[in-house]
C-alpha positions as CSV (number, residue, x, y, z in Angstrom):
1,M,12.5,26.6,-38.5
2,T,14.0,25.4,-35.3
3,A,15.0,21.7,-35.4
4,R,12.7,19.5,-33.4
5,W,15.5,18.2,-31.2
6,E,16.7,21.6,-30.3
7,V,13.2,22.4,-28.8
8,F,13.3,19.3,-26.7
9,A,17.0,19.2,-25.8
10,P,17.2,21.6,-22.8
11,A,14.4,20.0,-20.9
12,L,15.5,16.4,-21.6
13,D,19.1,17.3,-20.6
14,R,17.8,18.6,-17.3
15,A,15.6,15.5,-16.8
16,L,18.6,13.3,-17.3
17,V,20.6,15.2,-14.7
18,H,17.8,14.9,-12.2
19,A,17.3,11.2,-13.0
20,R,20.9,10.5,-12.5
21,H,20.8,12.3,-9.2
22,W,17.8,10.4,-8.0
23,L,19.1,6.9,-9.0
24,T,22.5,7.7,-7.4
25,S,20.9,8.8,-4.1
26,V,18.4,5.9,-3.7
27,P,20.9,3.3,-2.2
28,D,21.8,5.6,0.6
29,R,18.8,7.7,1.3
30,P,16.2,7.1,4.0
31,I,13.3,5.0,2.6
32,P,10.3,7.2,3.8
33,A,9.5,10.5,2.0
34,Q,11.1,13.4,3.8
35,T,8.2,15.8,3.5
36,T,4.4,15.8,3.2
37,A,2.1,16.1,0.2
38,D,0.8,19.4,1.6
39,A,4.3,20.8,1.7
40,V,4.9,19.8,-1.9
41,L,1.6,21.2,-2.9
42,A,2.4,24.5,-1.3
43,S,5.6,24.8,-3.4
44,I,4.1,23.8,-6.8
45,G,0.4,24.6,-6.4
46,G,-1.6,27.8,-6.0
47,P,-3.2,29.7,-8.8
48,L,-2.1,28.9,-12.3
49,P,0.4,31.5,-13.3
50,D,-0.5,33.9,-16.2
51,D,2.9,33.4,-17.8
52,G,4.8,30.3,-18.6
53,R,8.4,29.3,-18.0
54,A,11.1,27.7,-20.2
55,P,10.7,23.9,-20.2
56,E,14.1,23.3,-18.7
57,L,13.2,25.6,-15.7
58,V,9.9,23.8,-15.3
59,I,11.8,20.5,-15.0
60,D,14.2,22.0,-12.4
61,E,11.3,23.4,-10.4
62,L,9.4,20.1,-10.6
63,A,12.4,18.0,-9.4
64,A,13.3,20.4,-6.6
65,A,9.8,20.3,-5.2
66,V,8.9,16.7,-5.7
67,E,12.1,14.8,-4.7
68,P,11.8,15.3,-0.9
69,G,8.3,13.8,-1.2
70,L,9.5,10.6,-3.0
71,M,9.7,7.3,-1.2
72,A,12.8,5.2,-2.1
73,I,10.7,2.4,-3.5
74,G,13.6,1.4,-5.7
75,S,15.9,0.8,-2.7
76,G,17.2,-2.7,-2.0
77,R,16.0,-2.0,1.6
78,F,12.3,-1.5,0.6
79,F,10.1,-4.5,1.4
80,G,6.7,-2.9,1.4
81,W,3.5,-3.9,-0.5
82,V,5.2,-6.1,-3.2
83,M,6.1,-3.1,-5.2
84,G,9.4,-4.2,-6.9
85,G,11.7,-1.8,-8.6
86,S,13.1,-1.0,-12.1
87,Q,16.0,-2.6,-13.8
88,P,18.2,-0.6,-16.2
89,A,17.1,-2.0,-19.6
90,P,13.3,-1.7,-19.0
91,L,13.8,1.8,-17.4
92,A,15.6,3.0,-20.5
93,A,13.1,1.3,-22.8
94,D,10.3,3.1,-20.9
95,W,12.0,6.4,-21.6
96,L,12.0,5.5,-25.3
97,T,8.4,4.4,-25.1
98,S,7.5,7.9,-23.9
99,T,9.7,9.5,-26.5
100,W,8.2,7.5,-29.3
101,D,4.7,8.5,-28.0
102,Q,2.9,5.7,-29.9
103,N,-0.8,4.9,-29.2
104,S,-0.3,1.2,-29.4
105,A,-3.9,0.2,-30.1
106,M,-3.7,-1.1,-33.7
107,R,-1.0,-3.2,-35.3
108,A,-1.0,-1.6,-38.7
109,A,-0.9,2.0,-37.3
110,T,2.0,1.4,-34.9
111,P,3.8,-1.6,-36.3
112,G,7.1,-1.0,-34.4
113,T,5.8,-1.1,-30.9
114,A,3.1,-3.7,-31.8
115,A,5.7,-6.1,-33.0
116,V,7.8,-5.6,-29.8
117,E,4.8,-6.3,-27.7
118,E,4.0,-9.4,-29.7
119,A,7.6,-10.7,-29.2
120,A,7.3,-10.0,-25.5
121,A,4.0,-11.8,-25.3
122,T,5.5,-14.9,-27.0
123,W,8.5,-14.9,-24.7
124,L,6.2,-14.6,-21.6
125,L,4.0,-17.5,-22.6
126,D,7.0,-19.7,-23.2
127,L,8.8,-18.6,-20.0
128,L,5.7,-19.2,-17.9
129,G,4.8,-22.4,-19.5
130,L,1.4,-21.2,-20.6
131,P,-0.5,-22.1,-23.9
132,G,1.2,-20.5,-26.9
133,S,-2.2,-19.8,-28.5
134,A,-3.3,-17.5,-25.6
135,D,-3.9,-13.8,-26.0
136,V,-1.7,-11.4,-23.9
137,G,-2.9,-7.9,-23.0
138,F,-0.6,-5.3,-21.4
139,A,-2.7,-3.5,-18.8
140,T,-2.1,-0.9,-16.1
141,G,-1.4,-3.3,-13.2
142,A,-2.6,-6.5,-11.6
143,T,-6.0,-5.2,-10.7
144,T,-6.7,-4.3,-14.4
145,A,-5.2,-7.7,-15.5
146,N,-7.6,-9.4,-13.1
147,F,-10.4,-7.3,-14.6
148,I,-9.5,-8.4,-18.1
149,G,-9.3,-12.1,-17.2
150,L,-12.6,-12.0,-15.2
151,G,-14.2,-9.9,-18.0
152,A,-13.4,-12.7,-20.5
153,A,-14.7,-15.2,-17.9
154,R,-18.0,-13.3,-17.6
155,H,-18.4,-13.2,-21.3
156,Q,-17.8,-17.0,-21.7
157,V,-19.8,-18.4,-18.8
158,L,-22.8,-16.2,-19.8
159,A,-22.4,-17.1,-23.5
160,D,-22.4,-20.8,-22.5
161,A,-25.7,-20.1,-20.7
162,G,-27.2,-18.5,-23.8
163,W,-26.8,-14.9,-22.7
164,D,-25.1,-12.1,-24.7
165,V,-23.8,-9.8,-22.0
166,E,-22.1,-7.4,-24.4
167,T,-25.5,-6.7,-26.1
168,A,-28.0,-7.2,-23.3
169,G,-26.0,-6.2,-20.2
170,L,-26.5,-7.9,-16.9
171,T,-30.1,-7.0,-16.1
172,G,-32.1,-10.2,-16.4
173,A,-29.0,-12.3,-17.0
174,P,-28.5,-15.6,-15.3
175,R,-26.6,-15.1,-12.0
176,V,-22.9,-15.7,-12.2
177,R,-21.5,-17.5,-9.2
178,V,-17.9,-16.5,-8.3
179,L,-16.0,-18.7,-5.8
180,A,-12.6,-17.6,-4.4
181,G,-10.4,-18.5,-1.5
182,A,-11.1,-16.8,1.8
183,E,-7.6,-15.2,1.6
184,R,-7.8,-13.8,-1.9
185,H,-6.3,-10.4,-2.7
186,G,-8.7,-7.4,-2.6
187,S,-7.9,-6.7,-6.3
188,V,-10.1,-9.7,-7.2
189,D,-13.0,-8.3,-5.4
190,L,-12.4,-4.9,-6.9
191,A,-12.3,-6.3,-10.5
192,L,-15.5,-8.2,-9.8
193,R,-17.1,-5.0,-8.5
194,Y,-16.2,-3.3,-11.8
195,L,-17.8,-6.1,-13.7
196,G,-21.1,-6.0,-11.7
197,L,-20.5,-9.5,-10.3
198,G,-20.5,-8.6,-6.6
199,T,-18.5,-10.1,-3.8
200,P,-17.4,-13.7,-4.4
201,T,-18.4,-16.6,-2.2
202,A,-15.4,-17.2,0.1
203,V,-14.1,-20.8,0.2
204,A,-12.2,-21.9,3.3
205,A,-8.4,-21.7,3.2
206,D,-5.7,-23.6,5.2
207,D,-3.3,-22.0,7.7
208,Q,-1.2,-20.6,4.9
209,G,-4.1,-19.2,2.9
210,R,-4.3,-21.9,0.3
211,I,-7.9,-22.8,-0.9
212,R,-9.2,-26.1,0.5
213,V,-10.1,-28.2,-2.5
214,A,-12.7,-30.3,-0.6
215,D,-14.5,-27.1,0.4
216,L,-14.3,-25.8,-3.1
217,A,-15.9,-29.0,-4.4
218,R,-18.7,-28.7,-1.8
219,E,-19.4,-25.1,-2.8
220,L,-19.4,-26.0,-6.5
221,A,-21.8,-28.9,-5.9
222,A,-24.1,-26.7,-3.9
223,G,-25.2,-24.7,-6.9
224,D,-25.3,-24.5,-10.7
225,G,-25.4,-22.1,-13.5
226,P,-22.5,-19.8,-14.9
227,T,-19.6,-20.2,-12.5
228,I,-16.1,-18.6,-12.2
229,V,-13.5,-19.9,-9.8
230,C,-10.6,-17.6,-8.7
231,L,-7.3,-19.2,-7.6
232,Q,-4.1,-17.6,-6.3
233,A,-0.4,-17.8,-7.1
234,G,1.2,-16.1,-4.1
235,N,-0.7,-15.3,-1.0
236,L,-0.4,-11.7,0.1
237,H,0.9,-12.7,3.6
238,S,2.4,-16.1,3.3
239,G,3.3,-16.3,-0.3
240,A,1.6,-19.7,-0.6
241,F,0.1,-21.1,-3.8
242,D,-3.2,-22.8,-4.2
243,P,-3.1,-26.5,-5.2
244,F,-3.8,-25.8,-8.9
245,G,-4.0,-29.3,-10.3
246,E,-6.7,-30.5,-8.0
247,A,-8.6,-27.2,-7.8
248,I,-8.7,-26.7,-11.5
249,A,-9.8,-30.2,-12.2
250,V,-12.7,-29.9,-9.7
251,A,-13.7,-26.5,-11.1
252,H,-13.7,-27.7,-14.7
253,A,-15.7,-30.8,-13.8
254,H,-18.4,-28.4,-12.8
255,G,-18.1,-26.3,-16.0
256,A,-16.4,-23.3,-14.3
257,W,-14.0,-20.9,-15.8
258,V,-10.8,-20.8,-13.7
259,H,-8.9,-17.5,-13.3
260,V,-5.5,-17.3,-11.5
261,D,-4.5,-14.1,-9.7
262,G,-0.7,-14.3,-9.8
263,A,0.3,-10.6,-9.3
264,F,3.8,-11.5,-8.0
265,G,3.7,-15.3,-7.7
266,L,3.1,-16.2,-11.4
267,W,6.8,-15.7,-12.0
268,A,7.6,-18.8,-10.0
269,A,6.9,-20.7,-13.2
270,A,10.1,-19.1,-14.8
271,S,12.3,-20.9,-12.3
272,P,13.1,-24.6,-12.7
273,R,13.6,-24.7,-8.9
274,L,10.3,-23.0,-8.0
275,R,8.1,-24.3,-10.8
276,V,6.6,-26.9,-8.6
277,L,4.7,-24.2,-6.8
278,V,2.5,-23.6,-9.8
279,D,2.2,-27.2,-10.9
280,G,-1.0,-27.7,-12.9
281,Y,-1.7,-24.0,-13.3
282,A,-1.4,-24.1,-17.0
283,A,-4.8,-25.8,-17.2
284,A,-6.6,-22.7,-16.1
285,D,-8.5,-20.4,-18.4
286,S,-6.9,-17.0,-17.6
287,W,-4.0,-15.6,-15.6
288,A,-3.1,-12.1,-14.3
289,T,0.3,-10.7,-13.1
290,D,2.2,-7.5,-12.7
291,A,5.5,-7.1,-14.4
292,H,6.6,-4.4,-12.0
293,K,6.3,-6.6,-9.0
294,T,8.7,-9.4,-9.8
295,L,10.2,-8.8,-13.3
296,N,11.0,-5.2,-12.1
297,V,9.9,-3.1,-15.1
298,P,8.7,0.5,-14.5
299,Y,5.1,1.3,-13.5
300,D,2.6,0.6,-15.0
301,C,2.6,-2.8,-16.5
302,G,0.0,-5.5,-15.7
303,V,-0.2,-8.6,-17.9
304,A,-3.5,-10.4,-18.6
305,I,-3.2,-13.8,-20.3
306,I,-6.4,-15.5,-21.7
307,A,-6.3,-19.1,-23.0
308,R,-9.4,-18.4,-25.2
309,P,-8.7,-15.4,-27.4
310,D,-12.3,-15.4,-28.6
311,A,-13.6,-14.7,-25.1
312,V,-11.3,-11.7,-24.3
313,R,-11.9,-10.2,-27.8
314,A,-15.7,-10.6,-27.5
315,A,-15.5,-8.8,-24.1
316,F,-13.2,-5.9,-25.1
317,S,-13.0,-5.4,-28.8
318,L,-14.6,-2.4,-30.6
319,Q,-15.2,-2.0,-34.3
320,T,-15.6,1.6,-35.6
321,A,-15.6,3.3,-39.0
322,Y,-12.9,5.8,-38.3
323,F,-10.4,2.9,-37.8
324,A,-11.1,1.7,-41.4
325,G,-8.0,0.4,-43.1
326,F,-6.0,-0.1,-39.9
327,Q,-8.2,-2.4,-37.8
328,G,-8.0,-6.2,-38.1
329,A,-8.8,-9.2,-35.8
330,G,-7.0,-9.4,-32.5
331,E,-5.7,-5.9,-32.3
332,P,-3.8,-4.9,-29.2
333,M,-6.8,-2.8,-28.2
334,D,-9.0,-5.9,-28.3
335,K,-7.2,-7.4,-25.2
336,V,-7.4,-4.5,-22.8
337,P,-10.1,-2.0,-21.7
338,E,-8.4,1.0,-23.4
339,M,-8.5,2.4,-26.9
340,S,-5.6,4.7,-26.1
341,R,-2.5,3.4,-24.3
342,R,1.2,3.5,-24.2
343,A,3.2,0.5,-25.4
344,R,3.6,-1.1,-22.0
345,G,5.0,-4.3,-23.5
346,V,8.2,-2.5,-24.7
347,P,9.9,-2.4,-21.2
348,V,8.8,-6.1,-20.7
349,W,10.6,-7.0,-23.9
350,A,13.7,-5.1,-22.8
351,A,13.7,-6.8,-19.4
352,L,13.4,-10.3,-20.9
353,R,16.0,-9.6,-23.6
354,A,18.5,-8.2,-21.0
355,L,18.0,-11.1,-18.6
356,G,17.4,-14.1,-20.9
357,R,15.7,-17.3,-19.6
358,R,18.4,-18.0,-17.1
359,G,18.5,-14.4,-15.9
360,V,14.8,-14.3,-15.1
361,A,15.1,-17.6,-13.2
362,E,18.0,-16.2,-11.2
363,L,16.1,-13.0,-10.5
364,V,13.1,-14.8,-9.1
365,E,15.2,-17.3,-7.2
366,G,17.3,-14.5,-5.8
367,L,14.2,-12.8,-4.3
368,V,13.2,-16.0,-2.6
369,D,16.8,-16.5,-1.3
370,R,16.7,-13.0,0.2
371,A,13.4,-13.7,1.8
372,H,14.9,-16.8,3.5
373,Q,17.9,-14.7,4.6
374,L,15.6,-12.1,6.2
375,A,13.4,-14.7,7.9
376,E,16.4,-16.6,9.3
377,G,18.0,-13.4,10.6
378,I,14.8,-12.1,12.2
379,A,14.0,-15.4,13.8
380,R,17.2,-15.0,15.8
381,I,16.0,-11.7,17.2
382,D,14.7,-12.0,20.8
383,G,10.9,-11.9,20.8
384,A,10.4,-12.3,17.1
385,E,8.5,-15.1,15.5
386,I,8.1,-16.0,11.8
387,V,4.4,-17.0,11.5
388,N,4.3,-18.2,7.8
389,D,6.0,-20.9,5.9
390,V,8.5,-19.0,3.7
391,E,8.2,-20.7,0.4
392,F,8.3,-17.7,-1.9
393,T,9.0,-14.0,-1.3
394,Q,6.8,-13.1,1.7
395,V,7.7,-13.1,5.4
396,C,5.4,-12.3,8.3
397,V,6.7,-11.6,11.8
398,T,5.1,-11.0,15.2
399,F,6.8,-9.7,18.3
400,G,4.5,-11.2,20.9
401,S,1.3,-9.2,21.5
402,D,-0.4,-7.2,18.8
403,E,0.5,-4.0,20.8
404,R,4.2,-4.9,20.8
405,T,4.1,-5.9,17.1
406,R,2.5,-2.6,16.1
407,E,5.0,-0.7,18.3
408,V,8.0,-2.3,16.6
409,T,6.5,-1.7,13.2
410,E,6.0,2.0,14.0
411,R,9.5,2.4,15.3
412,L,10.9,0.6,12.3
413,L,9.1,2.8,9.8
414,A,10.2,5.9,11.8
415,D,13.8,4.7,11.8
416,G,13.8,4.9,8.0
417,A,16.7,2.5,7.3
418,T,14.3,-0.1,5.8
419,W,10.6,-0.3,5.0
420,M,8.5,-3.3,6.1
421,S,4.8,-2.7,6.3
422,G,2.4,-3.5,9.1
423,S,-0.7,-5.7,8.4
424,R,-3.1,-8.1,10.0
425,W,-3.1,-11.8,9.2
426,R,-4.9,-14.8,10.9
427,D,-6.3,-12.4,13.5
428,R,-2.8,-11.2,14.5
429,A,-0.9,-8.0,13.9
430,V,2.2,-8.7,11.8
431,L,5.2,-7.0,10.3
432,R,4.9,-8.0,6.6
433,I,8.0,-8.2,4.4
434,S,7.8,-8.5,0.6
435,V,11.1,-9.1,-1.2
436,S,10.6,-7.8,-4.7
437,N,13.6,-5.7,-5.7
438,W,16.3,-7.0,-8.0
439,S,18.9,-4.8,-6.4
440,T,18.5,-6.2,-2.8
441,D,21.9,-7.6,-1.9
442,D,23.7,-9.0,1.2
443,E,24.5,-5.5,2.5
444,D,20.8,-4.4,2.2
445,V,19.8,-7.5,4.1
446,A,22.3,-6.9,6.8
447,L,21.3,-3.3,7.2
448,S,17.7,-4.2,7.3
449,L,18.2,-6.9,9.9
450,E,20.1,-4.5,12.0
451,A,17.3,-2.0,11.8
452,V,14.8,-4.6,12.9
453,R,17.1,-5.7,15.7
454,R,17.6,-2.1,16.8
455,T,13.9,-1.2,16.9
456,A,12.9,-4.5,18.4
457,A,15.3,-3.8,21.3
458,G,13.6,-0.6,22.1
459,P,11.2,-0.1,25.1
460,G,8.2,-2.4,25.2
461,P,4.7,-1.4,26.2
462,A,4.3,-0.1,29.8
463,A,3.5,-2.7,32.3
């Protein structure tokens, strides 16, 4: 019988070669993909062949076809969409996670990965200053983490109103009011849509996108019944944080469940210097974040944190006969919407173990420092204006008119030396910069500033 390793070795050896090539090329390659999806499809698609190929040849074929279609998201000059990158330890841990191939749904069945995830959860709660008794679920991303937190919220506010939504569904249930800031992220709306709760009532926000507590209080007083309030740690455009202490106190005074969407901003709590931004947020009932965005672990890894474990377990747990002997209370599968999932918490543990408490703080603070460097450099470019208060990792820029801002953005993306995405904020076209990658250094900042300077100096719109 052929040894198991000998079967896998040729393909894995080729994968390592291609991985090394990719990681080596990222710092110097153009940021945009160098081909189209249709071109890649033409080389790897078509009718399914009748005969197979050796695994190592399949890996070579795959890498050759796909690499030109890859965006250099891991580059220190990539500042689009708050995507982050991958650090060495969590990337290697993610390889092991795939190799181990554990379905980390039940503690007794997969004790190795379950224990690592529990350790990671304990470290996260401590690092972020959140209740040590909270449940932590490792989900696919921030959208799913919001879904989990809001699913627990839906259960609890309806249970408090005497309605068992898990048994009876939503038909005939008391209406659940959901209030959220006018500048909330779309993933909150998406999660609410999945839960059948509809579009939230928008509460007015200030000029940086922070929810106005006085307006929240008025909206809460205007109605009654089961209520959920969604707050935000890190505005999509400005990076601003809601005033958690005041907002949570007002919401709780009206019996509301408070959920915090902190896809990238929750990590401010890990920094002694930046912790003031989330002051009071630990009094909320649930929190959502994405470990890829700021902690820089590989995709996919959302984190849902629920202060009341009974609520999330009631919303997501399943008892079934064929799990007999392995299923107990508070299993990993009771905290997420999946019965089958990879051990996403393993790369989180690796990142935290490699960095330590001080290293995480330095990572987050470094991202903020780079955002300030970029903002200060761009502000010196003729015609550029920074239109947000840079208090975290987001920078928004205009170049005069909307037409001119869009033109500079298009030229910058075509240039390929850096990636800063276009958006629209406060009824203006903006160039939006999200500093999320651990590897961004002074040289990356300098090259990116030069690219903005170069493209902003190009021809303006015709008179």
